[in-house]
C-alpha angles and dihedrals in degrees: 000000000000104000124123097233116163120237115275121238089260094050122095115216127213133173130224135149101242132018113204110201109203132025105225123115091291098050097038093048089050091047092050093050092050091045093053089052090048093245107152112236139155126216119214118198124179093205128064122261090249092059101047090048091054105033107125110246133150120249121203108151126191117230096244087057096051091046091050090052089046091056087054094052090248102111108065099111093036092057091043096051110021123109115237120225125188099156140054133183129223117201123195137142083019089294125124120219117188114207116200101197093163091067090047099046103027088232138090142197131252118217107212117147114240094241091061092050090047089051091051093049092047093049094050094046102040106023104031103027098031096237124175110249121161118198132201095022117166138212098010116194133182124215139190099002089157089063134066089249107061119169138192123207129190141167116260107234095215099045106023089231122143111236124195122203113201109200147154098247142003124223108206105206100146100118133236096317098042129114104242098073089055087058094067113101109244090218089064104032131046131201120212114202138191127188116198095199088225133106131207122209101219110207136186114202125194087223133106118256114275096210136036096239138021116299126210113196114201104192139159088238091056140284122301129191132197120195128167114233097177138331089280104035134055131195116219133181130202125189111236140158113293110259095019119158113249087217089067085071113077123192087254095050095045091055096043091054094047092050091049098043099042093043118131138156110266094011120134113252116254118262108227128216148160111302107232098177133031118174131157112225114197106216110237137137134200137175128204113215121220096023093225149002132223107335097341118096125184125216134180121355091351088070102032136003124208122190109238089254093109099025090235104129104092093040091057091048088056093047090051092047096051091053094042094047092053094045092049089052093052091047097045096039103037106011090245108153097179094098093048093046091050097037098099097047091046088056103042098063090065093036094057091043089056094046091054090048088052093052092046093048090048089060091053094048098043108029094089091055096042095099089234113111093199090054091046092052088049092051093052092048090050091048097046090047092050090052098040106036115077091207094048091044094052092048092050091045091054093049093043093053093040095240119164093351097146102102 
């Protein structure tokens, strides 16, 4: 909603400078940046604190993102506990191909599941810095974003009372299914979409990792992925039809397919374990352009969605949040609107680079299983060139690690 309706007689009205809708990595990073600069803000989250701190999500962070969080005082536990990755392995035609992107790029990844990062960011914002975060809110609505006095209202879960927050700006960080993106007028904002026509069965197994790095299996039966989550838990992916029912995948079928698709001469056998998560992810992307309207600014999955093909989503959310947080400080503190007016353009260069990389990598992962011999041949040629050509390998390493992607 974008009307300018006045509060009703049953509505309590409060005032803050920024309302952040959504307590994921983007919203919590924005909120922490604002709180550190003494800019009043309120975070609204429809779920409970326990839920967001336990919600299963992947966590592959690029080094630039971790260093940016470190400079803001937000990465202490991450740096202490995260695994560091500088290599990955491609498997196809029963061959193993180790790719040392750390040597080529000078950078590495940090494996740190999103729930742990969210837990850290909530702790710093709410527990250490005394920030205002309200969990379990219902019926969030956004008003008057095309004015200098926007507001956000919600229902208090404890009292049932409607609360209205008048503010100077709204940060929409509530993800792909949130309410803020729907508030943007379609005559001013466009959404570009892409459907891959592919599904991934996302799995968590109570089993130690079976390799010392991430493994990408390119196989005629479909893509398979192996990613360590902890010494006791491993994330796996299996390509499947979009919309497939996870119940179609029994324990026996899952492990049979993983063994087949990740097979390679000389590879350590997979260690099987109980499957503690099975979800089907339909692969699709979208980009909202521009990433806001009036005094509503989107960040993270509310502004752009990336299929997990390139492990870029949380990194983009952090990139948005860093830019938006600083722009809001300048606006609220000095009345400087330049950061906000240039926010969307500053984000979208990297957004589109990551989208393009995701598409390219999808062709690599899924060409062998496309059923098209020509596409399968092209996939093999691209992959062998990437692994054998120094120039192609360096270019891939830079994109994979997110280095110099703002062009």
